[in-house]
N, C-alpha and C positions, 0 to 999 in steps of 0.2 A: 809775415806782417802778425802785429800782435792781433789779439781775438774781439780788442773792444776798437785799435781800430778798423778792424774789419765792418765790427755791425755801423761803427761811427760812418766807414764811408757807405757801405750801403744804406741808412736810413739817408744820407745826405744827396745820394743819387734819387732816390724816391721820390723826395719832397720838392726836388728839381723840375720833375718834371708830375707839377700836381693833376691835371687834367688825364693824362694817360696814363696814372697809376689808380686815380680815382676809376676811371672806367673800365677798366682793369680789374681792381677790386670787384665791380656793380655785380659782376654773375657770381660771386664767391656770396656777396650782402644777400642778392635776392636769396639763392640756393639756402643759405644757412638761416634767414628769417622764414625763409619758407617749410623747415625742417621744423624750425621752432613752434610754428602753427598750429602746423597740421598736426604733429607729435603731443601738444598741451590741449590741441579739440580732442585726439584718440585717446588721452591720457585721461581727460576729464568724464568723456563717456565711462571710460572703465571703469572709474571710480563711483561714476553715480550709477550705471547698473548696480551694482556687487552692494553699495549702498538700499538697493531699491528692492535688492532680494534679500538683504540682513536685516531691513528694518522690523519687520517682521520675527523678530526674535531670532534667536540659536541656537544649536541644541537640537535641532527639530529631524524628526525620520518621519518620511511618509511612504506606505504601502498601499502597492498598486496591483488591483488580481491579474492574475494570468503570469508565468514564468516567463522574461524576455530571452531566455536562456535555451538555444534551437534543442530539442532531443530525436533521437529517432524512432518515436510512436508514432500510431497512427491515426487517424483525422478522428476515430470513433473515442481514441484517449482522450484528443483533446479534447472534446467536446462537455466531458463532466468534470473539469476546471468549475472547483466549488467557487460561487461569488464572496466577495466579502458583504457583510448582513453587521447590524447594528451587535450582536450578540459578541462577534469577532472585537469591537472597539470596548465594550465591557473587561472580554479576558484580557484583553493588552492593558488598560488601566491598572489590571494589578500585577502585570510583571516586575520583578524586582527593579529598580533605577529610573523604571516611567512615570513621571511626575503627572501627567496629563495628555488624555489623549480624548480625539474626536471626529467623529463623521463626514464625509465630504462629501457631496453631492451638489451640481451646478446646472442652471439651465435659463432660463427667460422666460416672463412671464410678463403679462398684462395685468397693472395694478389698478388697482379701482377705490377715490377714496372721495366718496359725494361724487360731485358733479365731475370732478379728475382725473384723469385713467393715463397712462402712459406705458412703455413695457421697459423692462429694467433690468438687469444681474439679481438672479436670486439663490442663493449659497443655503443649501442644508446641511447643519453644522449643530453641535452638540452645545452645551453650555463651559466646556471647558476652553473654546476657541479666545476667548480674550486674555486666560495666561497664556494659551501656547502661541499667540500672533502678537501677545502686547500690543492691544488695544484697551480703550475705555469706554463705558457707555459713561455719557455726560448727562442724560436722564432719564430714570426712570432705573430698571433692570434689562440684566441680559438672557436668556431661557434659561429656565430651572433646568434640575436637573429630571429628566425625565425618558430614559430610553425606552419604554417597552410601552408605554402608552401617553405619547405626550399630548399635551391641548394645542389647541391652534391660537399658538403665540406669534409675534415677528417681531422683530429687532428693526429700526431704519438708520440706512447709514445718513448723516449729515444733511446733505445735498438733497437727499431722498424727502424727507422728511419737511426744509423746505420749501421744496418744490409742490409736496400735496398740501398741506395744510398751512405756509404761511409763516406768522409770529405767535400763530396759536398752537397751544400743546396739544402733540399726539397722542401724550399718553392715553390710554382706554379707548382710545376710539377706535371702530371697525373697517377693517377694511378687506375687499375681494383682493385676492393673487387667484390669475386662472377662473375656477368655478367656485372655491371655498371660499370659506369665509375667517376671518384670521382678529387677532384682537391684537393691538400695539400696545408692547411692556415697556418697549425704550428706544432710546435713538445713541448713537456711536459718537465718539470723537472725530473731530476732524482728519483724515489720513492719507487723505490726496491720493494719486494714481501708482500704483506701480507694477511698470512695463505696459503701459495701456488699461491695464483694467483698474478704472477707477471705484475705487472702495469708499467712497461717498457717494455712490449712486448705487447702493446693491441692500436688498435685504436679506435679512437674516431670520429661516424659519427654523425647524426643527427637522434633522434629518430624515424622520419615518415618515413625514407628512410630506416633505420634498421628493421621495420615492413613491408616495399616491401621485403625487401632481405631474410628477412626468413620467408617470406609468414604469417605475423603473425597478429591477429586484435586483440590483445588487449598487453599493456605495462603488462612485468613482476613486474612490482612496480614503486612505487610515492616518491621518497626522496624529503624529506623537512627541513628546519634551520630554527626553529624557534630563537626567542628572549632569549638571557641568562636568561633576568629579569625577565622571566617570566614563571608562576608554568605552566608544561609540561599538568597540569590534563585539566588545563586552555585551553592550546592548544588542548589537543585530545578533548576535549568539540567544540570547533568551527570547527575544522576538521571535524568531526561527523554531523554537522550541517548541511557544505557548500555539504557533497557529498551525504546525506542522501535524502537533497531538489533536485540533481540532479539523481538521482538514483531510488529515490521513498522509498529503504530502506537498512538496513544496511547491505550490502552486502559485506564487504570490511573488512580488520582486517589490524590494526594500531599496530604496533612496535614500541615502543621508544629505545632508545641507552640503557638509564639506566637498563630496560626491559635485555635485551640483555645481556649488562654485570653483571648483578645483577648473571644470570641464569649462566652466563660464569664462573665468580666465584666462584659458589658455587662447579658446578662441579670440577673447579681446586684446589679448597683448600681441597674435598675429594680427589682428586689424592695426592696432596702433602700429607695429612694424612692416603693415603694406602703404600708409599713408607716408610713414619715414621715408622709404624708398622711393615713393611717388615724389615727394618733395625733391630727393636727394636726385635724381633728374637736373635740375638748374645746378649744382654743383660741379655735375658734368660736365658743364656750357663752361662753367667758370675755370674750371680747368684749361679748357680751349684755348680762352683768351688769355692766360697767361702764359700759356706755352708759344703762342703768338708774339706774345708784346716782348716776350724775353729774344725769342729768333730774330723781331726788327731789332732791338736795341745792341744785341751782337753784333750785327750791321752795319748800325751809325755808327758802333764804337769802335771800329777798328782799329784807328788811330791813338785811343786812349789806350786800347791793350797792348799796343806795339809799343808804344812810352812805356808802360807798365813792367813791360818784358826786356825792356833795352836798360832799366838803369837797376835790375835785376830781381823783379818781381819774378818767382816760380808758376810755373803751371797751375800746382797745386795753389797758389792763392788768388789767380784767376779765378779757378772751376770753385772755388769757396766764397769769391767773391758774388758773381755772378747767380749760385745758389743761395745765398742770405737773403740777394736783392729778389726773388722768387719769393723764397719763404717769409721775408716780413711784406711783399702784397698778399700774401694768402693769407699772413695772423692778422693782417689790419681788417683783411674782407672778412675774416669770418669772427672777429668780435666786435666790428661792429654789425655783422649780421645778428649778432645774439642777442644784441645790446636792440635792435630794430625789433626783433622778435619778438624778444622779450614786451619792450613797449609794447607792440600792436595785441597782444595775449591778453595785457593787463586791460587797455581800450577796449577791447572785446568784452573783458571781466564785466568793467562797469556801466558799456554802454547795454548788453547781452544778458543780463544776467541767469534768462531761461537757458542758456547755453552754458553746460557743462565745459571750464578748461580747470588745465591743472597743469601747469610746469613740468616737461617730464626732463628731469633734468639728467638721467642718464644718456638720453637720447642727445640733448643740449652737448654736453663735453666730447662726447662722441662727434658727433656734426663739423663741432672747434678741432677736433684731432683730424678727423678726415680733410680737414680744410688746410692743417697743415703739410700732413701728405700729400693733397695734389698740389701744393707749392714746392715738395722736394721734388716728387716724380713731373710735374711739368717744367722746371728750371733745371733738370740735370742733364738735357741735349744740348739747349740754349750754352750750357756752363763749360761744359766737355767740347762743344763747338768751337768756345773761346778761347779755351787752355789751349788748345792743339794749334794756335793761328802761331807765326815762326815771326818775331820782331822784326825784320827786314822786308817782309812782305805786310805785314803790318802796318808799318812804318811807311813807305814808298804806298799806302793807300793814300795818306794823306794827301 
């Protein structure tokens, strides 16, 4: 039998039992749609989180106090680790290929402005933060470059400025942070949230003042911006040489933005794969449905099989016929599932803008191919059973 005739006969058989074929494909449709929807949400979250981490610039390196690698030294030696200080920031800003450097101290304090007061995030930073984090001042200016003896200046996040001063300009106004008084010199642009941290509900003060405010001896970390045309490995070596010369040994840890993004990317890929596996459970149910229906079809069509065998159809032809029918059901179910899933994803994107969704085409194609494999796997046993029937026995069954 020609392949065109084989496909035509399989197609007519499938559409002649519309209800049965629809119910058989329904399991695959639901399974494929579930995979498309869940992986689209997973991929959307993946893209959203990576965008959140890169919205504050690229080519960044952070320096943390303490060495994360374990050494065979005594506890007394560990306690002599030199903390990161403002002088380290000044030294690192002069390292080759470093564009800017900023200290970082984070805490939470009560802010008072006239009769209004509230607790908010306080960031002790340097003057280079707008350049490093790619943020802008929309009113006034940022903190001046005064590392050694900084003045009590403060820059407000956009939301914080509105809540404390309403529509009035906060520039030049006095506020109290904890027990110290500061003068407002600027207001930042709206930046939104970064992984749950509201940048608009934040106040920026000089790092040296933050150390005094939170009674700390060392910086939490140092942020560095390096030239984009320079290899990060070269920059890391230069940073290590500078700090080892100051500290006497490597008692610090460097974390590049690429390292953070790679780790985050691997975690999010596992998340997407997990939700895809969860949706694939429905595909297993669909395969059982195809196997069941095709087995029943063999029992119902024994006389048809006998007639085909009597007029000269070979066992291979019978096998191909039933296998093609199973493949047609799985292909139709897979295609309808993909279309249904894409439609639902588009509806979710339009109805829930806050929910990040993005079509994961790799998983969509993989799910459709799996549906075809399910059709082949589920159709093999019934097709073999049909091919083994003897013509006379099959005709006698009529």
